[in-house]
C-alpha positions as CSV (number, residue, x, y, z in Angstrom):
1,M,17.1,-11.5,-14.2
2,R,18.8,-9.3,-12.4
3,I,16.9,-6.5,-11.6
4,A,17.2,-3.0,-8.7
5,H,13.5,-2.0,-7.2
6,F,13.3,1.6,-5.7
7,C,11.0,3.0,-3.3
8,D,11.1,6.1,-1.1
9,S,8.8,4.6,1.6
10,H,11.2,3.1,4.3
11,E,11.5,-0.4,6.2
12,G,8.9,-0.4,8.6
13,R,6.5,2.1,7.7
14,P,3.1,1.0,8.3
15,D,2.0,1.7,4.5
16,G,0.7,-0.4,1.6
17,V,3.7,0.9,-0.8
18,S,6.8,-0.5,1.6
19,R,4.8,-4.1,2.0
20,S,4.2,-3.8,-1.6
21,A,7.9,-3.5,-2.5
22,A,9.3,-5.3,-0.1
23,L,7.2,-8.8,-0.7
24,T,7.6,-8.6,-5.0
25,V,11.5,-8.5,-4.0
26,A,10.9,-11.2,-1.5
27,L,8.9,-13.2,-4.2
28,L,11.6,-12.6,-6.9
29,R,14.6,-13.4,-4.6
30,D,12.9,-16.6,-3.5
31,A,12.3,-17.4,-7.3
32,G,16.3,-16.8,-8.5
33,H,16.5,-14.0,-9.7
34,E,19.2,-11.3,-8.3
35,V,17.4,-8.1,-7.1
36,I,18.8,-4.9,-5.1
37,Y,16.3,-3.5,-2.9
38,I,16.9,0.8,-3.1
39,R,14.9,2.8,-0.2
40,P,15.8,5.3,2.6
41,G,18.1,4.5,5.7
42,P,19.7,5.8,8.6
43,L,21.2,9.2,8.6
44,F,24.2,8.5,10.3
45,S,25.0,5.3,8.5
46,W,27.6,4.1,6.0
47,P,25.9,5.0,2.4
48,F,25.4,3.2,-0.8
49,W,28.4,2.5,-3.4
50,P,29.3,5.7,-5.0
51,F,28.1,6.0,-8.6
52,T,30.7,4.5,-11.2
53,P,28.2,3.3,-14.1
54,S,31.2,1.8,-15.9
55,A,32.1,-0.7,-13.1
56,L,29.3,-2.0,-12.3
57,Q,29.8,-5.3,-11.2
58,P,27.5,-8.1,-9.5
59,D,29.0,-8.5,-5.6
60,P,27.2,-11.7,-4.2
61,Q,27.6,-10.7,-0.7
62,L,25.8,-7.3,-0.9
63,C,23.2,-8.6,-3.2
64,P,22.2,-12.5,-2.5
65,T,19.6,-14.2,-4.5
66,A,16.9,-15.1,-2.1
67,S,15.6,-14.5,1.2
68,P,15.7,-16.5,4.2
69,T,12.3,-17.6,4.5
70,A,10.3,-19.0,7.9
71,P,8.0,-21.3,8.3
72,R,4.7,-21.3,7.3
73,P,2.0,-20.9,9.7
74,P,-1.2,-22.8,9.9
75,S,-4.0,-21.2,7.2
76,A,-7.2,-22.3,8.9
77,V,-9.3,-19.5,10.0
78,S,-11.8,-19.9,12.9
79,S,-14.1,-17.4,14.7
80,S,-17.3,-17.2,16.6
81,R,-17.9,-13.5,14.9
82,Q,-21.6,-13.2,13.8
83,G,-22.5,-14.9,10.7
84,A,-19.2,-15.4,9.5
85,P,-18.9,-19.5,9.4
86,R,-15.0,-20.3,9.3
87,S,-13.5,-23.2,7.4
88,P,-9.7,-23.8,5.9
89,S,-8.7,-22.0,3.0
90,P,-6.0,-22.7,0.6
91,S,-2.6,-23.0,1.6
92,P,-0.2,-20.2,-0.5
93,S,2.8,-21.5,-1.8
94,P,5.2,-19.3,-0.8
95,S,6.2,-18.7,3.1
96,L,3.9,-16.4,4.8
97,S,6.7,-14.6,6.5
98,S,6.7,-12.2,3.5
99,L,4.3,-10.1,5.2
100,L,3.3,-11.4,8.9
101,V,7.3,-10.6,9.5
102,P,9.5,-8.3,9.4
103,L,11.3,-9.2,5.7
104,P,14.9,-10.5,6.6
105,Q,17.6,-8.4,4.2
106,P,21.0,-8.3,4.3
107,P,23.5,-5.6,5.7
108,R,23.6,-2.4,3.7
109,D,21.0,-3.5,1.2
110,G,20.5,-0.4,-0.6
111,R,19.6,1.6,2.1
112,L,20.4,5.2,1.4
113,R,20.8,8.4,4.0
114,S,18.1,10.0,4.4
115,V,16.1,12.3,7.0
116,P,13.0,12.4,8.8
117,V,10.0,15.1,7.7
118,P,8.9,16.6,10.8
119,F,5.3,15.2,12.3
120,R,5.3,12.9,9.8
121,D,6.1,9.1,8.7
122,V,8.5,10.2,6.2
123,R,12.0,9.8,5.2
124,I,13.4,11.7,2.2
125,G,16.4,10.0,0.5
126,L,19.3,12.6,0.3
127,P,19.5,13.2,-3.3
128,H,23.3,11.5,-3.8
129,R,24.8,9.8,-6.8
130,T,24.5,5.5,-6.7
131,T,25.0,2.6,-8.1
132,L,24.3,-1.1,-7.7
133,P,26.7,-3.6,-7.4
134,F,25.7,-5.2,-11.2
135,K,24.5,-3.9,-14.0
136,P,20.3,-4.9,-14.0
137,D,18.4,-6.2,-16.5
138,L,15.3,-4.0,-15.8
139,I,14.7,-1.3,-13.2
140,H,11.5,-1.0,-11.2
141,V,10.3,2.1,-9.2
142,H,7.9,2.1,-6.9
143,T,7.5,5.9,-5.9
144,T,8.4,9.4,-7.5
145,G,10.8,10.6,-4.6
146,P,14.3,11.4,-4.3
147,I,15.0,7.5,-4.6
148,G,12.2,6.8,-7.5
149,M,13.6,9.5,-9.6
150,A,17.4,8.3,-8.9
151,G,15.5,4.6,-10.3
152,F,14.2,6.9,-13.5
153,R,17.6,8.3,-14.5
154,L,19.5,5.3,-14.1
155,A,17.4,3.4,-16.3
156,A,17.9,6.3,-18.9
157,E,21.7,6.6,-18.4
158,L,22.4,2.5,-18.4
159,D,19.5,2.3,-21.4
160,V,17.5,-0.9,-19.5
161,P,14.0,-0.9,-19.7
162,L,12.1,1.2,-16.8
163,V,8.6,-0.5,-15.3
164,M,7.1,1.5,-12.3
165,T,4.0,0.5,-9.9
166,W,1.8,3.7,-9.5
167,H,1.3,3.1,-5.9
168,T,-0.1,6.9,-5.0
169,D,-2.4,9.2,-6.8
170,L,-0.9,12.0,-6.7
171,L,-3.0,14.5,-8.2
172,A,-5.6,13.0,-5.2
173,Y,-2.9,14.1,-2.8
174,A,-1.5,17.5,-4.1
175,D,-4.0,19.7,-2.3
176,V,-3.5,17.7,0.8
177,F,0.1,17.5,0.9
178,P,2.6,20.3,0.4
179,E,5.4,18.2,-0.4
180,I,3.7,17.3,-3.1
181,P,4.0,20.3,-4.9
182,I,7.7,20.4,-4.0
183,G,8.3,16.9,-4.9
184,A,6.6,17.8,-8.1
185,A,9.4,20.3,-8.7
186,W,12.1,17.8,-8.0
187,C,10.7,15.7,-10.2
188,A,10.8,17.8,-13.0
189,I,14.4,19.0,-12.3
190,A,15.5,15.0,-12.1
191,L,13.6,14.5,-15.4
192,G,15.2,17.2,-17.2
193,L,12.1,19.0,-18.4
194,S,12.5,22.6,-19.6
195,W,10.2,24.2,-17.2
196,S,10.2,28.0,-17.0
197,P,9.9,29.9,-13.3
198,R,6.5,30.5,-14.5
199,D,5.4,26.4,-14.9
200,F,7.1,25.8,-11.5
201,L,4.6,28.4,-10.1
202,E,2.2,26.7,-11.1
203,L,2.4,24.2,-8.8
204,T,1.6,26.5,-5.9
205,R,-1.6,27.1,-7.4
206,P,-4.7,25.0,-6.0
207,G,-6.9,23.4,-8.3
208,S,-7.3,22.8,-11.9
209,V,-4.1,25.0,-12.7
210,R,-1.9,22.7,-10.4
211,H,-3.7,20.0,-11.7
212,N,-2.8,20.4,-15.4
213,R,0.6,21.0,-14.4
214,L,0.9,17.5,-12.8
215,L,-1.0,16.2,-15.6
216,I,2.3,17.6,-17.7
217,L,4.8,15.8,-15.3
218,G,2.9,12.5,-15.5
219,R,2.9,12.4,-19.2
220,A,7.1,12.9,-19.0
221,M,7.0,9.9,-16.7
222,F,5.1,8.0,-18.6
223,A,6.7,8.4,-21.5
224,R,10.3,7.0,-20.0
225,M,8.4,3.9,-18.7
226,S,8.0,0.4,-20.7
227,A,5.3,-0.6,-18.7
228,A,3.4,0.7,-16.0
229,I,2.2,-1.2,-13.0
230,A,-1.8,-0.3,-12.1
231,P,-2.5,-2.1,-8.5
232,S,-6.1,-1.9,-9.2
233,P,-8.8,-1.5,-11.9
234,K,-9.4,2.3,-10.0
235,T,-5.6,3.1,-10.9
236,A,-5.4,1.7,-14.6
237,T,-8.5,3.8,-15.3
238,S,-6.7,7.3,-13.5
239,F,-4.0,7.1,-16.4
240,A,-6.4,7.9,-18.9
241,G,-4.9,11.9,-18.5
242,F,-1.0,10.7,-19.1
243,S,-1.8,9.3,-22.4
244,P,0.0,8.3,-24.5
245,L,0.9,5.5,-22.4
246,P,3.2,2.4,-22.2
247,E,1.5,-1.1,-21.4
248,V,-0.4,-1.1,-18.6
249,H,-1.0,-4.5,-16.6
250,V,-3.5,-4.7,-13.7
251,L,-1.7,-6.5,-11.1
252,P,-2.7,-6.2,-7.3
253,T,-0.4,-7.4,-4.6
254,P,-1.3,-10.6,-3.1
255,V,-1.9,-11.2,0.9
256,F,-1.6,-14.1,3.0
257,P,-3.5,-16.4,5.6
258,P,-3.8,-15.0,8.9
259,A,-1.4,-15.4,11.9
260,P,-0.5,-18.4,14.1
261,A,-3.8,-18.9,16.4
262,H,-1.5,-17.7,19.3
263,S,-1.6,-14.0,18.1
264,R,-5.4,-13.9,17.8
265,L,-7.0,-11.5,19.8
266,T,-10.5,-11.7,21.5
267,R,-13.0,-9.8,22.9
268,S,-12.8,-11.4,26.2
269,H,-9.2,-10.0,27.0
270,S,-9.5,-7.2,24.7
271,P,-9.2,-3.9,26.8
272,G,-12.3,-2.0,26.1
273,W,-13.8,-4.3,23.7
274,R,-16.5,-5.8,26.3
275,R,-19.5,-4.2,25.8
276,G,-21.4,-6.7,23.6
277,G,-22.0,-4.7,20.8
278,P,-20.8,-5.2,17.1
279,V,-17.4,-3.9,16.7
280,L,-16.3,-1.7,13.5
281,L,-12.9,-1.7,13.0
282,S,-10.8,1.1,10.6
283,V,-6.9,0.5,10.1
284,G,-4.4,3.1,9.0
285,R,-3.7,7.2,9.4
286,V,-6.3,9.3,10.3
287,S,-4.9,11.9,8.0
288,A,-6.9,14.1,5.9
289,E,-7.0,12.1,2.6
290,K,-8.3,8.9,4.4
291,D,-11.5,11.0,5.5
292,P,-11.5,10.2,8.9
293,S,-14.5,13.1,9.2
294,L,-16.8,10.9,7.0
295,L,-16.0,7.6,9.0
296,L,-16.6,9.3,11.7
297,H,-19.6,11.0,10.9
298,A,-20.8,7.6,9.6
299,F,-20.5,5.6,12.5
300,A,-22.5,8.6,14.8
301,A,-25.3,7.8,12.4
302,V,-24.5,3.8,13.1
303,V,-24.3,4.7,17.2
304,A,-27.8,6.2,16.2
305,A,-29.2,2.9,15.2
306,K,-27.0,0.4,17.0
307,P,-26.4,2.3,20.8
308,N,-24.1,-0.6,21.7
309,A,-21.6,-0.3,18.9
310,E,-18.2,0.4,19.1
311,L,-15.8,1.5,16.6
312,V,-11.7,0.7,16.8
313,L,-9.2,2.5,14.9
314,V,-5.9,0.5,14.8
315,G,-2.9,2.3,13.6
316,V,-3.1,5.7,14.8
317,R,0.4,7.7,15.4
318,L,0.1,11.4,13.9
319,H,-3.1,13.5,14.1
320,R,-4.7,12.1,17.5
321,H,-5.5,15.5,19.0
322,R,-7.1,16.2,16.0
323,L,-9.1,13.0,16.2
324,H,-10.0,13.5,19.8
325,R,-11.6,16.8,19.6
326,L,-13.8,15.5,16.6
327,V,-14.9,12.5,18.4
328,T,-15.9,14.3,21.2
329,S,-17.7,17.0,19.2
330,L,-20.0,13.9,18.3
331,G,-20.3,12.5,21.6
332,L,-18.1,9.3,21.0
333,T,-15.9,9.1,23.2
334,A,-17.1,6.5,25.2
335,R,-18.1,4.5,21.8
336,V,-14.3,4.7,19.9
337,T,-10.9,3.2,21.0
338,V,-7.9,4.6,19.3
339,I,-5.2,2.0,19.2
340,P,-1.2,3.2,18.0
341,P,0.6,1.1,15.5
342,V,0.9,-2.1,15.8
343,P,3.5,-4.5,14.6
344,H,2.0,-6.3,11.3
345,E,2.3,-9.4,12.5
346,E,-0.4,-8.4,15.3
347,L,-2.8,-6.9,13.0
348,V,-4.3,-9.7,11.5
349,A,-5.9,-10.3,15.6
350,Y,-7.8,-7.2,15.1
351,Y,-9.2,-8.2,12.0
352,L,-10.1,-11.6,13.8
353,A,-12.2,-9.8,16.6
354,A,-14.3,-7.3,14.6
355,D,-17.4,-7.7,12.8
356,V,-16.8,-5.4,9.8
357,L,-14.2,-3.2,8.3
358,A,-15.4,0.3,7.5
359,F,-13.1,2.0,5.1
360,S,-13.7,5.6,4.2
361,S,-10.7,7.0,2.2
362,T,-11.5,7.6,-1.3
363,T,-7.7,8.4,-2.5
364,D,-6.5,4.8,-2.1
365,T,-5.0,3.0,-5.4
366,Q,-5.4,0.1,-4.0
367,S,-5.0,-0.8,0.2
368,L,-3.9,-3.8,0.4
369,V,-6.0,-3.1,4.3
370,L,-8.8,-4.5,2.2
371,S,-7.7,-7.9,1.1
372,E,-5.8,-8.7,4.5
373,A,-9.4,-8.0,6.3
374,E,-10.5,-10.4,3.9
375,A,-7.6,-13.1,4.0
376,A,-9.1,-13.3,7.8
377,G,-12.9,-13.3,6.9
378,L,-13.7,-10.1,7.7
379,P,-16.0,-8.4,5.3
380,V,-15.4,-4.7,4.5
381,V,-18.1,-1.7,3.3
382,V,-16.0,0.8,0.9
383,A,-17.2,4.3,0.6
384,D,-15.3,4.2,-2.6
385,P,-17.1,2.6,-5.3
386,H,-14.4,2.4,-7.9
387,L,-12.2,0.1,-5.1
388,S,-14.8,-2.4,-5.3
389,V,-13.4,-5.0,-7.4
390,R,-11.4,-7.8,-5.7
391,P,-8.4,-9.4,-7.1
392,D,-10.6,-12.3,-8.7
393,G,-13.0,-9.9,-10.0
394,S,-15.9,-10.2,-7.6
395,H,-17.5,-6.9,-6.1
396,R,-17.2,-5.6,-2.4
397,I,-19.7,-3.7,-0.7
398,T,-19.4,0.1,-1.4
399,S,-21.3,3.2,-0.7
400,S,-21.2,6.9,-1.9
401,P,-18.4,9.1,0.3
402,T,-21.4,10.4,2.2
403,P,-22.1,9.4,6.0
404,S,-25.7,8.6,5.2
405,S,-24.8,6.2,2.7
406,F,-21.8,4.6,4.1
407,A,-24.1,4.3,7.4
408,N,-26.4,2.5,5.7
409,A,-24.1,0.1,4.0
410,L,-22.8,-0.9,7.5
411,L,-25.6,-1.5,9.3
412,R,-27.0,-3.5,6.3
413,L,-23.9,-5.7,6.6
414,L,-24.6,-5.6,10.8
415,D,-28.2,-6.5,10.4
416,D,-28.9,-9.2,7.4
417,R,-26.2,-12.0,8.7
418,A,-27.1,-14.0,5.8
419,L,-25.1,-11.5,3.7
420,H,-22.5,-10.9,6.8
421,A,-21.9,-14.6,6.1
422,Q,-21.8,-14.3,2.3
423,T,-19.2,-11.4,1.9
424,A,-17.4,-13.2,4.7
425,E,-16.7,-16.2,2.2
426,A,-16.5,-14.4,-0.7
427,G,-13.6,-12.2,0.4
428,L,-11.9,-15.8,1.4
429,F,-12.3,-16.9,-1.6
430,A,-10.9,-13.6,-3.5
431,T,-7.4,-13.7,-1.6
432,S,-6.9,-17.0,-1.4
433,T,-7.2,-17.7,-5.0
434,Y,-5.1,-15.1,-6.1
435,Q,-1.8,-16.8,-5.1
436,P,1.9,-15.2,-4.8
437,S,2.7,-17.2,-6.9
438,T,0.1,-16.0,-9.7
439,Y,1.1,-12.3,-8.6
440,L,5.0,-13.7,-9.5
441,A,4.3,-15.4,-12.9
442,R,2.4,-12.0,-14.2
443,L,5.1,-9.8,-13.1
444,T,8.3,-11.8,-14.5
445,G,6.3,-12.2,-17.8
446,L,5.8,-8.4,-17.9
447,Y,9.6,-8.1,-17.3
448,E,10.4,-10.7,-20.0
449,R,7.9,-9.0,-22.7
450,C,9.9,-5.6,-21.8
451,L,13.1,-6.9,-22.1
452,L,12.2,-8.1,-25.7
453,S,10.5,-4.7,-27.0
454,K,14.2,-3.2,-25.5
455,K,16.1,-5.4,-27.8
456,P,17.3,-3.6,-31.3
């Protein structure tokens, strides 16, 4: 198949959307499919091909059918972390390099001119008519920014099936990020919706008015899809407000075993990890939608019961001053370590050195962090009961999103060594049995059904 993927999350951004989209592209190419991956690139670089839909021709130099792969690191996991006996886990068939190292991409592989958003790790693709080096059989969109909307328009112009993975809960993010309502207005224009000025103004009103207008926009998007991919059962359930729906397929992104042993981090040589108490780990941004306040208030309750406990936050680039003020106000300065983003291949070292992953966000649609931690044998506690289901159908430990409930769940896992070991093994089993080959087979099966339904 020839597939075009559109994603507004730029290469190297430490988020699940960019990693999921890049992994999907790599797996498809490794399987022999011809794939072009369109996402934001530098502002001052030669742009992508000018748009000429009547002259879409394949160019093997610009769109190779496979990505280079790296040798697979060993998959065995070993650690002396409390209550988590380690044993070798099954090795997945594809290369581990898909997630553990930056994916090798051909030059100018669909990188569009883009501009950075001040004080945010976001780039906005410039509205620019683009083309592909071939006419795709199918278009797969991962986001709803300008690049994603270009995918919507191109699918309509070329009359090919459109598949979308719904990575971001726009309804939940709308009251947190000002760019969501602005982007929604852009989407309405790009989709050709006949909204009045009053309709657009509704996007500026928080609460139910904006929520209802976003539901209308969502229905227009889903009406143009041949299929929608939900990365979790939680996300699939959230589609109810967008009815009528196309085919909906729950398809989590797979993850891989840890990096080689030479990259492992242990407390004996980890700065600030030498106090000997339990280590709670948080990975990712500390912006409002991730609810760092819930995490820190729950950790304060954990410290009250375990004074030598430590919280390590990895991946904090923005909002550090706000975070520091909250940590100071709770009297946790000596117990909290803040670490900026690290290369993804080094992140597994922190999983191996911690005792539990504390996940406080209730707005995530999937969170690869959960599965990545479990692939390293690290138990997780999730403050969102709707994210309890692992890819194999088993359940994680969850709590309600309150400090007391979250803290109690964390303490229960830290105090009960048998529960800790059982949870670690369940996570290892779930991630090892959900192979990338399974993900790829389900994805291509969905593509084929969309192509068959599109035929006259």
